[in-house]
VOMI-503260 format. One record per residue (C-alpha): residue number from 1; residue in one letter; x, y, z. Coordinates in steps of 0.001 Angstrom, whole numbers, plus 524288, in hexadecimal, padded with zeros to 5 digits. Layout:
BEGIN
{NUM, A, {X, Y, Z}}
...
END
This chain:
BEGIN
{1, M, {AA577, 83ED1, 8809B}}
{2, A, {A9DC6, 842CF, 87579}}
{3, T, {A9752, 83889, 86E28}}
{4, N, {A96C5, 840D9, 85F16}}
{5, V, {AA73D, 83E3C, 8609E}}
{6, Q, {AABB9, 83123, 85975}}
{7, T, {AB456, 829E4, 86436}}
{8, S, {ABF96, 82039, 86371}}
{9, S, {AC01E, 81417, 86D93}}
{10, K, {AC58B, 81DAD, 87762}}
{11, H, {AC75D, 82BD5, 8737E}}
{12, P, {ABEA6, 832D9, 86AAA}}
{13, K, {AC2A3, 8373D, 85F04}}
{14, G, {AC096, 842F4, 860AB}}
{15, F, {ACB45, 84456, 869EA}}
{16, W, {AD49F, 83D11, 860EA}}
{17, F, {AD1F9, 84887, 85609}}
{18, V, {AD408, 852F0, 861B5}}
{19, S, {ADDFD, 84E05, 86674}}
{20, T, {AE427, 84D8A, 858BA}}
{21, L, {AE16D, 85C7A, 857F3}}
{22, Q, {AE8B1, 85E6A, 862AF}}
{23, I, {AF62B, 8588E, 85CF9}}
{24, F, {AF625, 86290, 85239}}
{25, E, {AF2C5, 86FA4, 85B5F}}
{26, R, {AFD9F, 869CA, 863F9}}
{27, F, {B0784, 86899, 85983}}
{28, S, {B03F1, 8768C, 85590}}
{29, F, {B0603, 87CEE, 861FA}}
{30, Y, {B119B, 8748D, 86630}}
{31, G, {B18CC, 8764C, 8591D}}
{32, M, {B16E9, 8858A, 85B32}}
{33, R, {B1963, 884FD, 86A12}}
{34, G, {B275B, 87DE8, 86739}}
{35, I, {B2D9C, 8883D, 85F24}}
{36, L, {B25A2, 8948A, 86547}}
{37, I, {B3068, 89810, 86EDF}}
{38, L, {B3AD7, 8958C, 8640C}}
{39, F, {B3576, 89D60, 85A3F}}
{40, L, {B315E, 8A8CA, 86309}}
{41, T, {B3FDB, 8AA71, 867E9}}
{42, S, {B472A, 8A530, 85C31}}
{43, S, {B4DA9, 8B19A, 854B0}}
{44, I, {B47CF, 8B475, 8480E}}
{45, A, {B5390, 8B18B, 83FC6}}
{46, S, {B5122, 8A387, 845AE}}
{47, G, {B4269, 8A36A, 841D9}}
{48, G, {B3D20, 8A8B4, 84F41}}
{49, L, {B3739, 8B4C4, 854DD}}
{50, G, {B437A, 8B898, 85B5E}}
{51, L, {B3E17, 8BB3E, 867C9}}
{52, D, {B4676, 8BAEC, 873A3}}
{53, D, {B4378, 8AF6B, 87F5F}}
{54, K, {B3BF5, 8B8DC, 888BB}}
{55, F, {B32BD, 8BDF1, 87EBD}}
{56, G, {B3042, 8B17B, 87679}}
{57, S, {B2E58, 8AAA2, 883D4}}
{58, E, {B23CB, 8B3B3, 886D5}}
{59, I, {B1CF4, 8B2A4, 879A5}}
{60, Y, {B1D64, 8A398, 87B7F}}
{61, A, {B1890, 8A43E, 888C4}}
{62, W, {B0CD7, 8ACF0, 88665}}
{63, F, {B0AD4, 8A468, 87A80}}
{64, T, {B0957, 8985B, 88147}}
{65, M, {B023B, 89D69, 88D0F}}
{66, L, {AF7E3, 8A27F, 8856B}}
{67, V, {AF5CC, 894FB, 87CEB}}
{68, Y, {AF35F, 88EF8, 889C6}}
{69, F, {AEB33, 89A20, 8900F}}
{70, A, {AE1AB, 89C8C, 8831D}}
{71, P, {ADC0F, 88ED5, 884A4}}
{72, L, {AD49D, 89527, 8903D}}
{73, L, {ACC18, 89E3A, 88601}}
{74, G, {ACD5D, 89369, 87DA2}}
{75, G, {AC56A, 88A94, 886F7}}
{76, W, {ABC0C, 8951C, 88AD1}}
{77, I, {AB96A, 897F7, 87BC1}}
{78, A, {AB61C, 88908, 879E5}}
{79, D, {AAF13, 8876C, 8868B}}
{80, T, {AA709, 893C5, 88294}}
{81, F, {AA5B9, 89785, 8748E}}
{82, F, {AAA5D, 88A85, 86AAC}}
{83, G, {AACF3, 87D81, 86FEC}}
{84, K, {AB950, 87747, 872AD}}
{85, R, {AB9BF, 871C4, 86512}}
{86, K, {AB749, 87EBA, 85DB8}}
{87, T, {AC086, 88635, 865FB}}
{88, F, {ACC1A, 87F5E, 864C8}}
{89, F, {ACAE2, 87CDD, 8541D}}
{90, I, {ACAB0, 88BE2, 854BF}}
{91, G, {AD66C, 88C72, 85D0C}}
{92, S, {ADC37, 883A7, 8522D}}
{93, F, {ADAD7, 88E32, 847ED}}
{94, F, {AE2A5, 8982A, 8513A}}
{95, I, {AED39, 88E60, 85516}}
{96, T, {AEE8C, 88C38, 84552}}
{97, G, {AEF4A, 89A08, 8419A}}
{98, G, {AF8B2, 89EE6, 84DB7}}
{99, L, {B027B, 894CC, 849B4}}
{100, F, {B01E2, 89873, 83A86}}
{101, V, {B02A6, 8A6D9, 83F0D}}
{102, M, {B0F0E, 8A447, 84618}}
{103, F, {B1558, 89C37, 83A9B}}
{104, A, {B116C, 8A958, 830B2}}
{105, S, {B15D0, 8B28E, 83C30}}
{106, S, {B201D, 8BC2F, 837CA}}
{107, G, {B2148, 8C2B1, 845E5}}
{108, L, {B1E5B, 8C47E, 854C3}}
{109, S, {B110D, 8CADD, 85148}}
{110, M, {B0AF9, 8BEE9, 8492B}}
{111, F, {B1082, 8B52F, 85079}}
{112, Y, {B0955, 8BAA0, 85D13}}
{113, V, {AFDA1, 8B830, 8546B}}
{114, G, {B00AC, 8AA3F, 8516A}}
{115, L, {B03A9, 8A842, 8602A}}
{116, G, {AF68D, 8AE66, 86480}}
{117, L, {AEECE, 8A74A, 85B02}}
{118, L, {AF561, 89B45, 86118}}
{119, I, {AF141, 89E90, 86DC8}}
{120, I, {AE31B, 8A025, 86AB5}}
{121, G, {AE334, 8935D, 862DF}}
{122, N, {AE88F, 88C25, 86D32}}
{123, G, {ADDD8, 892B4, 876CF}}
{124, L, {AD38C, 88C94, 86E3A}}
{125, W, {ADAC2, 87FF2, 86C80}}
{126, K, {AE01E, 87A95, 8783B}}
{127, P, {AD4C3, 879DE, 8837B}}
{128, N, {ACBA9, 8759F, 879E5}}
{129, I, {AD209, 86A03, 8730A}}
{130, T, {AD57C, 865F2, 880BF}}
{131, S, {ACA76, 86745, 88755}}
{132, L, {AC32A, 860A7, 87B51}}
{133, I, {AC9E9, 853D4, 87DDC}}
{134, G, {AC2C4, 851A9, 889A1}}
{135, D, {AB52E, 85426, 882E4}}
{136, F, {AB85A, 848EF, 87BA8}}
{137, Y, {AB5FF, 8406F, 88775}}
{138, D, {AAC73, 83FF3, 893EF}}
{139, D, {AAEEC, 84514, 8A079}}
{140, H, {AAF62, 83759, 8A55B}}
{141, D, {AB7C9, 82FDD, 89B25}}
{142, P, {AC410, 82A4F, 89F35}}
{143, K, {AC9CE, 82BF8, 89224}}
{144, K, {ACBA6, 83A1B, 89517}}
{145, D, {AD799, 83C4A, 89C62}}
{146, G, {ADDCF, 8338A, 89089}}
{147, A, {AD7D3, 83AD5, 88636}}
{148, Y, {AE031, 84750, 88BD4}}
{149, S, {AEE1E, 83F64, 88CA3}}
{150, M, {AEB4C, 83B69, 87E31}}
{151, F, {AE835, 847AB, 87AAD}}
{152, Y, {AF509, 84EDE, 881DC}}
{153, T, {AFB55, 844FA, 8792C}}
{154, F, {AF5D9, 848AF, 86CCF}}
{155, T, {AF8D8, 8573A, 87233}}
{156, N, {B0716, 852FB, 87235}}
{157, I, {B07E8, 84CA3, 8650D}}
{158, G, {B060B, 8598C, 85EBC}}
{159, A, {B0F7A, 85F89, 8696F}}
{160, L, {B1974, 8560A, 8647E}}
{161, F, {B1811, 857C8, 856EF}}
{162, G, {B1738, 866DF, 855B3}}
{163, P, {B2466, 869E7, 85B12}}
{164, M, {B2A81, 85D82, 853C3}}
{165, I, {B25DD, 8636F, 8468E}}
{166, C, {B2613, 87244, 849BD}}
{167, G, {B3352, 86F41, 84FCE}}
{168, F, {B3830, 86A0F, 8420E}}
{169, L, {B3282, 873E5, 83949}}
{170, Y, {B395F, 87F88, 84255}}
{171, A, {B4678, 8793D, 843CF}}
{172, N, {B49BD, 87014, 8379C}}
{173, L, {B3EE0, 871A2, 82C1B}}
{174, F, {B3D86, 88040, 82AEF}}
{175, A, {B4910, 88470, 832E6}}
{176, T, {B55A4, 88A69, 82B32}}
{177, F, {B6312, 88529, 82DE1}}
{178, E, {B712E, 888E9, 82D43}}
{179, N, {B7C84, 88075, 82F11}}
{180, G, {B73B2, 87811, 83692}}
{181, Q, {B6E5C, 881E7, 83E98}}
{182, I, {B6030, 8877D, 84011}}
{183, V, {B601E, 89629, 83AAB}}
{184, T, {B50EB, 89861, 83AF5}}
{185, Y, {B45CA, 88EBD, 8400A}}
{186, G, {B3927, 88D1A, 83A1D}}
{187, Y, {B3116, 88F5D, 845C3}}
{188, K, {B2575, 89500, 83DB9}}
{189, Y, {B2513, 887CB, 83729}}
{190, G, {B21FA, 881D7, 8440D}}
{191, F, {B15BC, 88B11, 844FA}}
{192, L, {B10E7, 887FE, 8383D}}
{193, A, {B11A8, 87913, 83AFC}}
{194, S, {B09BC, 87BD8, 846FD}}
{195, G, {B000E, 88246, 84044}}
{196, I, {AFE5A, 87862, 83799}}
{197, S, {AFD3E, 86F70, 84109}}
{198, M, {AF088, 8766F, 8478F}}
{199, L, {AEC00, 877E9, 83AE7}}
{200, I, {AE9A9, 8693F, 837A0}}
{201, G, {AE497, 867E8, 844AE}}
{202, S, {AD8EE, 87251, 841A3}}
{203, V, {AD693, 86C1D, 83573}}
{204, L, {AD591, 85F15, 83B35}}
{205, Y, {ACAB3, 86403, 845FF}}
{206, A, {AC3A2, 86B59, 83B8D}}
{207, L, {AC3A6, 85DEA, 833FB}}
{208, F, {AC0D1, 85339, 83DBE}}
{209, A, {ABB19, 859D2, 84B1E}}
{210, E, {AABE1, 85866, 84921}}
{211, K, {AAF22, 84AE1, 8452D}}
{212, Y, {AB88E, 84700, 85075}}
{213, V, {AB350, 8513A, 85CA6}}
{214, G, {AA647, 85264, 8589E}}
{215, K, {A9ED1, 85CFD, 8625F}}
{216, I, {AA8B2, 85C39, 86D7F}}
{217, G, {AAE49, 86824, 87159}}
{218, T, {AA374, 86FB3, 86C69}}
{219, A, {A9E18, 874A3, 87928}}
{220, C, {A9EA2, 881B0, 87DAF}}
{221, K, {A9694, 88C75, 884E7}}
{222, A, {A911C, 8902A, 877CE}}
{223, A, {A8D4E, 883B6, 873BE}}
{224, D, {A87BB, 87F2F, 87FA1}}
{225, K, {A7F7D, 88E65, 87F25}}
{226, K, {A7A82, 889D2, 87109}}
{227, N, {A768B, 87D46, 87408}}
{228, N, {A6F6D, 8808D, 88083}}
{229, S, {A789D, 8798C, 887AE}}
{230, H, {A7DED, 87DB5, 895AF}}
{231, T, {A85E2, 8736A, 89AC7}}
{232, K, {A9307, 87ADF, 89712}}
{233, S, {A8D2E, 886D7, 8A018}}
{234, E, {A8D45, 87F82, 8AC54}}
{235, P, {A93EB, 8875D, 8B800}}
{236, L, {AA04D, 882F9, 8BD8D}}
{237, T, {A9D83, 87A4D, 8C912}}
{238, K, {AA5F7, 87A82, 8D69D}}
{239, S, {AACF7, 86E92, 8D11D}}
{240, D, {AAFE4, 8742B, 8C479}}
{241, W, {AB5A1, 88008, 8CBAF}}
{242, K, {AC04F, 87731, 8D2CA}}
{243, R, {AC3A4, 87057, 8C754}}
{244, V, {AC668, 87BD2, 8C094}}
{245, A, {ACFFF, 880E1, 8CBBF}}
{246, T, {AD4A7, 87299, 8CC81}}
{247, I, {AD919, 8757B, 8BD10}}
{248, M, {ADED7, 8844A, 8BFBC}}
{249, G, {AE554, 87F10, 8CC32}}
{250, L, {AEBAE, 87511, 8C4B4}}
{251, S, {AEEF5, 87E08, 8B8EC}}
{252, L, {AF7E6, 885D2, 8C10B}}
{253, F, {B0024, 879D0, 8C186}}
{254, V, {AFF74, 87758, 8B2D8}}
{255, I, {B04F1, 886DA, 8B0B7}}
{256, V, {B10C6, 8815D, 8B7B2}}
{257, F, {B123D, 87450, 8AF37}}
{258, W, {B1167, 87ACE, 8A30B}}
{259, A, {B1BCD, 88677, 8A6FB}}
{260, G, {B23BA, 87AC8, 8A77C}}
{261, F, {B2080, 87308, 89C4F}}
{262, E, {B1CD8, 87D98, 891B5}}
{263, Q, {B2CC7, 88103, 8946F}}
{264, A, {B2D0A, 8789D, 88916}}
{265, G, {B2850, 8821B, 87E15}}
{266, S, {B3163, 88D0A, 884B0}}
{267, S, {B3CA6, 88C3F, 88CA6}}
{268, M, {B3EA3, 87E21, 88B76}}
{269, T, {B3ED5, 88208, 87C10}}
{270, L, {B48EC, 88C1E, 87E07}}
{271, F, {B5184, 883A8, 88691}}
{272, A, {B5209, 87AF3, 87D37}}
{273, Q, {B54D5, 883B3, 87212}}
{274, R, {B6063, 88949, 878E1}}
{275, Y, {B64A2, 8805C, 88375}}
{276, V, {B628A, 8722B, 87DA1}}
{277, D, {B6B85, 86A38, 87574}}
{278, R, {B61E6, 866E8, 86C58}}
{279, S, {B6A64, 85E7E, 863A9}}
{280, V, {B6788, 8501F, 86195}}
{281, G, {B716B, 84996, 85786}}
{282, G, {B747F, 857B0, 84FDC}}
{283, W, {B676D, 85A25, 84E71}}
{284, M, {B60D0, 86496, 856B2}}
{285, I, {B52D8, 861B2, 85DB0}}
{286, P, {B49BE, 86D94, 859DF}}
{287, T, {B4712, 873DF, 867DF}}
{288, N, {B382F, 87255, 865D1}}
{289, W, {B39AC, 86466, 863E5}}
{290, F, {B3BE2, 86374, 87382}}
{291, Q, {B2E8A, 86757, 8744D}}
{292, M, {B2AF3, 85AFA, 86DD7}}
{293, I, {B2F57, 8519F, 8796B}}
{294, N, {B23CF, 855CC, 880A2}}
{295, P, {B18B2, 85207, 87930}}
{296, F, {B1FB5, 84552, 873D4}}
{297, F, {B20CD, 840B2, 88197}}
{298, C, {B11E6, 845B2, 884F7}}
{299, I, {B0E38, 83C64, 87A5A}}
{300, V, {B15F8, 8311B, 87F2E}}
{301, L, {B13AE, 8332A, 88D4F}}
{302, G, {B0505, 837E8, 88BF0}}
{303, P, {AFF22, 82A3C, 8896B}}
{304, T, {B083D, 824DF, 893E1}}
{305, F, {B03CB, 82DD7, 89E47}}
{306, A, {AF5F9, 82B9D, 89A3F}}
{307, L, {AF653, 81DED, 89B38}}
{308, W, {AFF2E, 8208F, 8A8D3}}
{309, F, {AF3A4, 829DB, 8B058}}
{310, V, {AE9B3, 81FE6, 8AADE}}
{311, K, {AF0CD, 815CA, 8B292}}
{312, L, {AF2E2, 81DD8, 8BE04}}
{313, A, {AE438, 81F55, 8BDBC}}
{314, K, {AE0EC, 81249, 8BF6A}}
{315, R, {AE906, 80FB9, 8CC27}}
{316, P, {AE070, 80F10, 8D93A}}
{317, K, {AE526, 81D40, 8DBEF}}
{318, G, {AE172, 82196, 8CF3B}}
{319, D, {AEB58, 82B13, 8C6E6}}
{320, I, {AF601, 835DC, 8CA7C}}
{321, P, {AEE40, 84123, 8CDDC}}
{322, T, {AED84, 84C68, 8C3C6}}
{323, T, {AF32C, 85659, 8CB69}}
{324, R, {AFE22, 84D6F, 8CF9B}}
{325, K, {B0038, 8496B, 8C0CE}}
{326, M, {B019C, 858E3, 8BEFA}}
{327, A, {B0BF6, 85B22, 8C9EA}}
{328, Y, {B13C4, 84F38, 8C4CC}}
{329, G, {B128C, 857E0, 8B6DA}}
{330, L, {B1919, 864CC, 8BD55}}
{331, M, {B236C, 85B7B, 8C419}}
{332, I, {B2782, 8540A, 8B923}}
{333, L, {B27C9, 8616B, 8AFFA}}
{334, A, {B31E4, 866E8, 8BB3D}}
{335, S, {B3923, 859A2, 8B9BC}}
{336, G, {B3A61, 85DC2, 8AA72}}
{337, F, {B405C, 86BF0, 8AC44}}
{338, A, {B49F7, 866D6, 8B61D}}
{339, V, {B4F91, 85F5A, 8AB33}}
{340, L, {B4F54, 86C63, 8A490}}
{341, M, {B560F, 872E4, 8AF80}}
{342, L, {B61C2, 86831, 8AD9F}}
{343, A, {B613D, 86B5E, 89E6E}}
{344, S, {B620A, 87869, 8A300}}
{345, L, {B6F51, 875DC, 8AC14}}
{346, R, {B740D, 87003, 8A0A1}}
{347, V, {B72E5, 87BEA, 89893}}
{348, E, {B79B6, 883FD, 8A24B}}
{349, S, {B84C6, 87974, 8A28D}}
{350, T, {B86D4, 87676, 8947E}}
{351, G, {B7ED7, 87FB4, 88C47}}
{352, S, {B7480, 876CB, 88911}}
{353, A, {B6D70, 86909, 88D21}}
{354, S, {B68D6, 85D41, 8867E}}
{355, W, {B5C00, 85D37, 87F79}}
{356, L, {B5894, 85068, 88872}}
{357, F, {B56CF, 859D8, 893EB}}
{358, L, {B4CAB, 8622D, 88CF5}}
{359, A, {B45E3, 854C5, 886FE}}
{360, G, {B461E, 84F16, 89512}}
{361, A, {B3EF0, 85A75, 89A44}}
{362, Y, {B35B4, 85916, 8923C}}
{363, I, {B31D4, 84DB6, 89332}}
{364, L, {B317D, 84F32, 8A1AB}}
{365, H, {B27A2, 859B4, 89EE8}}
{366, T, {B2036, 851B4, 8961B}}
{367, V, {B1D9B, 847D9, 8A1EC}}
{368, G, {B1A4F, 85245, 8A9A4}}
{369, E, {B1010, 8561D, 89F46}}
{370, M, {B0962, 8485F, 8A092}}
{371, F, {B069D, 84B5F, 8AE93}}
{372, L, {B0064, 8585B, 8AD17}}
{373, S, {AFD56, 85BCF, 8A011}}
{374, P, {AF271, 85241, 89B75}}
{375, I, {AECA7, 84F00, 8A978}}
{376, G, {AEA91, 85D4F, 8A992}}
{377, L, {AE354, 85EFE, 89D37}}
{378, S, {AD9D8, 85292, 8A12B}}
{379, M, {AD8E9, 85842, 8AFC0}}
{380, V, {AD512, 86427, 8A9D7}}
{381, N, {ACA1C, 85F01, 8A012}}
{382, K, {AC487, 85650, 8ACFA}}
{383, L, {AC47C, 861CB, 8B54B}}
{384, S, {ABF51, 86CFE, 8ACA5}}
{385, P, {AB0E0, 87023, 8AF0F}}
{386, K, {AA9FD, 86CE8, 8A08A}}
{387, Q, {AA599, 87D04, 89F78}}
{388, I, {AB2F6, 880CB, 89E88}}
{389, A, {ABAB7, 874C3, 8998B}}
{390, A, {AC1F1, 87C78, 88F48}}
{391, V, {AC4F0, 887D0, 89706}}
{392, M, {ACAF0, 87FEA, 8A2ED}}
{393, M, {AD3FA, 877A0, 89875}}
{394, G, {AD763, 8860F, 8940E}}
{395, A, {ADA9B, 8894F, 8A1CE}}
{396, W, {AE40F, 87D95, 8A26C}}
{397, Y, {AEAD3, 88283, 8964E}}
{398, A, {AEBCD, 88FAA, 89B86}}
{399, A, {AF440, 88A61, 8A5CC}}
{400, T, {AFD0B, 8843B, 89CD4}}
{401, G, {AFD1D, 8910D, 89607}}
{402, F, {B0230, 89835, 8A272}}
{403, G, {B0EA0, 88DC8, 8A356}}
{404, N, {B101D, 88FE4, 8953D}}
{405, Y, {B1246, 89F68, 89785}}
{406, L, {B1B4F, 89BD7, 8A453}}
{407, A, {B240C, 891F8, 89ADB}}
{408, G, {B247E, 89A9C, 88F4B}}
{409, I, {B29C1, 8A63E, 89783}}
{410, S, {B3331, 89D78, 89F65}}
{411, A, {B390F, 89D8D, 89174}}
{412, G, {B3CF8, 8AA08, 890E3}}
{413, F, {B47AA, 8A849, 89CFA}}
{414, V, {B4E40, 89BE7, 89709}}
{415, E, {B58F0, 8A495, 89252}}
{416, S, {B598F, 8AEB4, 89E2C}}
{417, M, {B56FF, 8A7D9, 8AAD9}}
{418, G, {B5B68, 89961, 8A47F}}
{419, S, {B547C, 88C48, 8A254}}
{420, L, {B59A6, 88635, 8B040}}
{421, Q, {B50DA, 89105, 8B6CB}}
{422, I, {B44DA, 88FD6, 8AD91}}
{423, F, {B453C, 88087, 8AD98}}
{424, G, {B4792, 8808B, 8BBBC}}
{425, M, {B3DA7, 88AF0, 8C011}}
{426, V, {B32D1, 880E8, 8B912}}
{427, T, {B38E1, 87667, 8BF18}}
{428, V, {B378F, 87A63, 8CC32}}
{429, V, {B2768, 88128, 8C99C}}
{430, S, {B2334, 8746D, 8C338}}
{431, L, {B28DE, 86B67, 8CE8E}}
{432, A, {B2109, 874C5, 8D7E4}}
{433, A, {B1562, 87536, 8D0A7}}
{434, G, {B160C, 8679E, 8D008}}
{435, I, {B17FF, 8648F, 8DFDF}}
{436, L, {B0C34, 86FF8, 8E0F2}}
{437, L, {B0279, 86894, 8D9C6}}
{438, L, {B0689, 85B7D, 8DEC9}}
{439, L, {B0383, 861AC, 8EC6D}}
{440, M, {AF56B, 8693E, 8E730}}
{441, G, {AF1D9, 85E51, 8DF46}}
{442, P, {AE73B, 85944, 8E89E}}
{443, I, {AE0E4, 864F5, 8E6FB}}
{444, F, {ADE5B, 8648D, 8D9F5}}
{445, Q, {ADD06, 85523, 8D81B}}
{446, K, {AD18F, 8565B, 8E174}}
{447, V, {AC932, 85E90, 8D81A}}
{448, M, {ACDB5, 85415, 8CC24}}
{449, D, {AC979, 849CD, 8D569}}
{450, E, {ABC26, 84E86, 8D77F}}
{451, A, {ABA3F, 8529C, 8C8C0}}
{452, D, {ABCF3, 8439A, 8C5F9}}
{453, A, {AB508, 83EE2, 8CF09}}
{454, E, {AAA1D, 8478D, 8C894}}
{455, L, {AAD13, 841EF, 8BB66}}
{456, A, {AAC27, 833DA, 8C1B7}}
{457, A, {A9F17, 837E4, 8C7DA}}
{458, Q, {A9B0C, 83BAF, 8B9FC}}
{459, R, {AA04E, 82FEA, 8B2CD}}
{460, D, {A991F, 826E0, 8BCFD}}
{461, Q, {A8B4E, 82EA4, 8BB5E}}
{462, A, {A8DF1, 82D48, 8ABAE}}
{463, V, {A8FB3, 81E14, 8AC6B}}
END
């Protein structure tokens, strides 16, 4: 851990500062994403772009995929030219600009420009701020795992309030009503609120980054060359390549998980809008508010799971192996979609389903996420060779991106194939992937155990 950064008794102050910046960025992303598919597919008269489900879902799918593919390039730019700090700060301006363009757009072409700026911005932001968290800690520091769990909680604070505030703006404050029914939605004001959130985060960084972050995150090949340092240019060893292969192999299972999980912003949102009884005491729940369930329970369950895993690690036989946790995550995800299958059967028999089905599915998906996502981030940070740390984090996000693409495309078939078929297919594939990962887990786990042994040896030498 760098000595030029002020620290609290447990975690560096820079960690808390960077995690706070993540709140504003996640607010902007999830606030925008929660209404994106609705804006694309709602009629022009009701405030949307008036695209049909298939075309709107294709745009959503390509956007969400590229948002997670772009970090591959963003990680390379950081590792090669600017360093993580400067790269993610540049990304914040692209994100802010993209959201303001979406707010001001008057047609599909200008809207594409806004989406393009968001893709670039997320590519520069996402892998570098995530990888930067690990840079606050020495490789041997046991607080690193806990730091990623807490960072995940900060992420979900933004993901909770983004849909909440943007949902109020588009479905209440800036909506127009006739006879108690919404005639037009204020979608664009949700985009505006998202842009303002990202702008606030950018200003905070500009004002306080030097004080709380110091020189952490400034290393890159260009800086090393300037300082006549060659530590970052060392070739990858055979052990390094085994770690890279492990990350890429597990990424295949991550694709399956996110292809199901990210139905939240696509097919599950359209299902909620069209087939779910959202009335509670005469008040209609805004459709995008269901996406608040996941971040809320992430905030509640995140610390609980972190403490549970720490307690398990103290057992004689140690914690649950990482690959087994990820397999459990896939299986629990499948159980959530089984609940949605029941909801779909209800729709077929009565025309609508209770919002409780949707809430139950979201809660199960969140439990599955606790077994896979924060565990995966920590695993990638530990296994990634330092020379390509940001690139490997970008590769991990790229797997998420491909999953997002599959999730987005599936929304276009809700109307034609039926929700029962869509949700049933996700249930079967997720369950099968979980079982396969249980069987293949020991292969991946061996590499992780070897990496842990190397870190332990280095820690003993340091002492």
